[in-house]
Structure formats: structure tokens, C-alpha cells
C-alpha positions as CSV (number, residue, x, y, z in Angstrom):
1,M,-3.8,3.4,3.1
2,K,-4.7,0.6,5.6
3,V,-2.8,0.7,8.9
4,G,-2.6,-1.8,11.7
5,I,-1.5,-0.9,15.2
6,I,-0.7,-3.7,17.7
7,Q,1.6,-4.3,20.7
8,S,4.6,-6.5,20.1
9,S,4.4,-10.1,21.3
10,F,6.9,-12.8,21.9
11,I,7.1,-15.0,18.7
12,P,3.4,-14.6,18.2
13,W,0.9,-16.9,16.5
14,R,0.3,-17.0,12.7
15,G,-2.7,-14.6,12.9
16,Y,-0.3,-11.8,14.0
17,F,1.7,-12.2,10.8
18,D,-1.5,-12.4,8.7
19,F,-2.5,-9.1,10.3
20,I,0.8,-7.5,9.3
21,A,0.4,-8.9,5.7
22,S,-3.1,-7.4,5.5
23,V,-2.1,-3.8,5.9
24,D,0.0,-1.2,4.0
25,T,1.8,0.1,7.2
26,F,2.1,-1.7,10.5
27,I,2.8,0.2,13.8
28,F,4.2,-1.6,16.9
29,Y,2.3,0.0,19.7
30,D,5.3,0.1,22.1
31,D,4.7,3.1,24.2
32,I,1.7,1.9,26.1
33,Q,1.4,0.2,29.5
34,Y,3.0,-3.3,29.9
35,T,0.6,-5.9,31.1
36,K,1.8,-8.9,33.2
37,S,1.0,-12.5,32.3
38,D,0.2,-11.5,28.7
39,W,1.5,-12.2,25.2
40,R,4.1,-9.4,25.5
41,N,6.7,-11.7,27.0
42,R,5.4,-15.3,26.5
43,N,3.9,-17.7,24.1
44,C,3.0,-21.4,23.7
45,I,4.6,-24.4,22.0
46,K,2.9,-27.7,21.5
47,T,4.1,-30.8,23.4
48,A,3.0,-34.4,23.8
49,N,1.3,-33.3,27.0
50,G,-0.5,-30.3,25.6
51,T,0.7,-26.7,25.2
52,K,3.5,-25.3,27.3
53,W,4.4,-21.6,28.0
54,L,7.7,-20.2,27.0
55,T,8.2,-17.0,29.1
56,M,10.9,-14.3,29.0
57,P,11.6,-13.1,32.6
58,V,11.4,-9.3,32.9
59,H,12.1,-6.6,35.4
60,Y,8.7,-5.3,36.5
61,K,9.1,-2.1,38.5
62,K,5.8,-0.2,38.4
63,L,2.2,-0.4,37.2
64,S,2.7,2.4,34.7
65,Q,5.7,0.8,33.1
66,L,5.6,0.9,29.3
67,I,6.3,-2.0,27.0
68,C,9.3,-0.1,25.5
69,E,10.6,0.4,29.1
70,T,10.3,-3.3,30.2
71,E,13.8,-4.8,30.4
72,L,14.7,-8.5,30.1
73,D,15.9,-10.2,33.2
74,D,19.1,-11.8,32.1
75,I,20.2,-13.0,35.5
76,Q,18.4,-16.3,34.6
77,N,19.7,-18.3,31.6
78,W,16.2,-18.5,30.1
79,R,17.5,-18.5,26.5
80,K,19.3,-21.8,27.0
81,D,16.1,-23.3,28.7
82,H,14.0,-22.2,25.7
83,I,16.3,-23.8,23.1
84,N,16.4,-27.0,25.2
85,L,12.6,-27.1,25.2
86,W,12.4,-26.6,21.4
87,R,14.9,-29.4,20.9
88,A,13.0,-31.7,23.3
89,H,9.5,-31.2,21.9
90,Y,10.3,-30.5,18.2
91,G,13.2,-32.9,17.7
92,K,11.0,-34.8,15.1
93,A,9.9,-31.7,13.3
94,A,11.2,-31.6,9.7
95,Y,12.3,-28.0,9.9
96,L,13.3,-27.5,13.5
97,D,16.6,-26.1,12.3
98,V,14.8,-23.4,10.4
99,A,12.9,-22.4,13.5
100,L,16.0,-22.3,15.6
101,Q,17.8,-20.2,13.0
102,L,15.0,-17.6,13.2
103,L,15.3,-17.6,17.0
104,G,19.1,-17.2,16.8
105,D,20.5,-16.2,20.1
106,M,17.3,-14.3,21.1
107,G,19.1,-11.0,21.4
108,Q,21.8,-12.1,23.8
109,G,24.0,-9.1,24.5
110,E,22.0,-6.9,22.0
111,D,18.4,-6.4,23.1
112,R,17.8,-4.7,26.5
113,T,14.0,-4.7,26.4
114,I,11.2,-7.1,25.4
115,S,10.1,-4.6,22.8
116,Q,13.6,-4.7,21.1
117,L,13.7,-8.5,21.1
118,N,10.1,-9.0,20.0
119,I,10.4,-6.6,17.1
120,R,13.8,-8.2,16.0
121,L,12.2,-11.7,15.9
122,I,9.0,-10.5,14.2
123,R,10.9,-8.7,11.5
124,G,13.0,-11.8,10.9
125,I,10.0,-14.1,10.7
126,C,8.2,-11.7,8.4
127,A,11.2,-11.8,6.0
128,F,11.1,-15.7,6.0
129,L,7.3,-15.6,5.3
130,D,7.8,-13.1,2.4
131,I,5.9,-10.4,4.3
132,H,7.3,-7.0,3.4
133,T,4.9,-4.5,5.0
134,P,6.7,-1.3,6.2
135,M,6.9,-1.2,10.0
136,M,7.4,1.5,12.5
137,L,7.1,2.2,16.3
138,S,4.5,4.3,17.9
139,S,7.2,5.8,20.1
140,E,8.8,7.3,17.0
141,L,5.7,9.3,16.1
142,S,5.4,11.3,19.4
143,V,1.6,11.3,19.2
144,K,-0.6,12.5,22.1
145,G,-4.0,11.4,23.3
146,A,-5.6,8.3,24.9
147,K,-7.5,5.3,23.8
148,T,-9.4,5.8,20.5
149,D,-8.2,9.4,20.1
150,R,-4.6,8.3,20.2
151,L,-5.2,5.6,17.6
152,I,-6.8,8.2,15.3
153,N,-3.8,10.5,15.9
154,L,-1.4,7.8,15.0
155,L,-3.4,7.1,11.8
156,H,-3.3,10.8,10.9
157,A,0.4,10.9,11.5
158,V,1.1,8.2,8.8
159,G,-1.7,9.1,6.4
160,G,-3.9,6.2,7.3
161,K,-7.4,6.1,5.7
162,T,-8.5,2.7,7.2
163,Y,-7.7,1.2,10.5
164,L,-7.5,-2.6,10.8
165,S,-8.1,-3.9,14.3
166,G,-8.5,-7.2,16.1
167,P,-12.1,-8.1,16.7
168,S,-11.6,-8.2,20.5
169,A,-11.3,-4.4,20.4
170,D,-15.0,-4.0,19.5
171,S,-15.9,-3.5,23.2
172,Y,-13.9,-0.4,23.7
173,L,-13.3,1.3,20.3
174,E,-15.4,4.4,19.8
175,K,-16.6,3.8,16.3
176,D,-18.2,7.2,15.9
177,R,-14.8,8.8,16.4
178,F,-13.6,7.0,13.3
179,R,-16.6,8.2,11.3
180,E,-16.0,11.7,12.5
181,A,-12.4,11.5,11.5
182,G,-13.2,10.1,8.0
183,I,-11.3,6.9,8.7
184,G,-12.6,3.5,7.9
185,L,-12.6,0.7,10.5
186,E,-12.2,-3.1,9.8
187,Y,-11.9,-6.1,12.1
188,K,-9.4,-8.8,11.1
189,S,-10.7,-12.2,10.3
190,Y,-8.8,-15.2,11.9
191,S,-10.0,-18.3,10.2
192,Y,-7.3,-20.8,9.2
193,D,-6.9,-24.3,7.9
194,P,-4.9,-26.7,10.1
195,Y,-1.4,-27.7,9.0
196,P,0.7,-30.9,9.6
197,Q,1.6,-30.8,13.3
198,L,3.3,-33.1,15.9
199,W,1.5,-34.5,18.9
200,G,-2.1,-35.5,18.1
201,G,-5.0,-33.2,17.3
202,F,-4.4,-29.8,15.9
203,E,-3.7,-26.8,18.2
204,G,-3.7,-23.4,16.6
205,A,-3.1,-21.1,19.6
206,V,0.7,-21.6,19.5
207,T,3.7,-19.6,18.3
208,V,4.2,-19.3,14.5
209,L,7.5,-21.1,14.9
210,D,5.4,-24.3,15.4
211,L,4.1,-23.8,11.8
212,I,7.6,-23.1,10.6
213,A,9.2,-26.0,12.4
214,N,6.6,-28.4,10.8
215,C,6.2,-26.9,7.4
216,G,9.4,-24.9,6.6
217,P,9.2,-22.9,3.3
218,D,5.6,-23.9,2.9
219,A,4.6,-22.0,6.0
220,K,3.9,-18.9,4.0
221,N,1.1,-20.7,2.3
222,H,-0.7,-21.3,5.7
223,I,-0.7,-17.7,6.9
224,R,-3.7,-16.0,5.3
225,S,-7.3,-16.2,6.7
226,R,-9.9,-18.1,4.7
227,T,-12.5,-15.4,5.3
228,P,-12.5,-11.6,4.5
229,D,-12.1,-9.0,7.2
230,L,-15.2,-7.3,8.5
231,V,-15.9,-3.8,7.5
232,V,-17.4,-1.9,10.5
233,V,-17.0,1.7,9.3
234,P,-16.7,2.1,5.5
């Protein structure tokens, strides 16, 4: 069984959903340290003047704060601002209404943390894209350890035989630990064709809702990488 383990992100790019579709079980790594100015609580949309950040304000209290502990700051009416930005920059997109329906009310009155909201949105988008990979949270597994050892313990907890990772993890993953544990290691390939998009030249580093707003039901045909994943530890 191939397993992927990644932190949740705010309406992430299409590669995140390709990653989920590429494994048999997906684990949201939600009980590790929250990092400021990262994808956990923000992402980009495309505008006539380039990309623009959409950021969820959060309560940041301490350096050791976990993702699952990071609460949304609802003093600001950021949800209304986000919707207004979508309407302003995607008003000409053929399927803006589909993207807005997937956003819904962005957890207003329901989601207390960024982890809860991110996972809610990711699950909804997966359903739209016909991705049905089983998902769980690392916090549900009560696994100990740090760094590579903790990843291996998570894999053992769910019966994983192969670990799919993003290629950027190559600098810190201890590959020998996977060999010793009898677990294969692969790096995800992120190579995609462009799709029809507003505002000039193609920009791929944006939220998946850009793809959905522009392509609607056809978005699911633009999710998978053109090249195979790299096998590092067979």
C-alpha cells in the first residue's frame, strides 16, 4: 500500500490533488509545528496584474504551536474579502460559480482551526475531481518519534509499504531508515500541461480553484502529472 503524508494547505495547487490521487491512503500531517508565511493559511490566485495572495488570518501564540492548534482569526471579515477578490478577478471565468460553490462559506461558524477548514475544503474539492482516496489525520494515530522515524511509524500504523514524498524532502529524509524498515520511497513528479486560463501567459503556481473556475468539470482531466514518480528506495 502506498501512503502519502503532507500538511494541510489552504485551497492548494493541483499538484496537491495529484499527490492524493497517487496514493492508496493519504494522511494529513496536522500535529506538527505551524510555520508562518507558508501554504498552511494562504495561496495564490491569478489576476491581470500577476498573482495575488489570499491569506487566512490566524492567532499565532507560540513558536511550538501545532497546525491543528492554530485558530482562525475571525475578528476580521476575511471571508467576504476573499469572495470579493474571486468575483473581481474571475468574473469572466466560465465556471466561477462552481469554484465559489466549493468554497462555500469557508467554515463560517463551523471551523475553529486552519486544519479543520483546510481539510473540509480539500475533501470537497477531491469529491469534485473524482478523487476518492481514503484520508485520515496524523493526530488520530497517536504515533511518537521525530522526523524520518515518525514518518516510518505513521506508515507502520496504517500498513504502508511505500512512502510517496514531495521531491523537496530529499535533503532531509534519511533514506537508509526506509531501507532498514523495508519501506519503499518514491518522489512525486509534478509535470503538467497548461490549461485555458485568464490574464495572459500561463501561471501554474496558483490554487486549484483557478483550474476549476476556468475548466469546470474538465478540471479532473488536468490533474495528473505527465511523467512517472521517481523510485528512490525500491
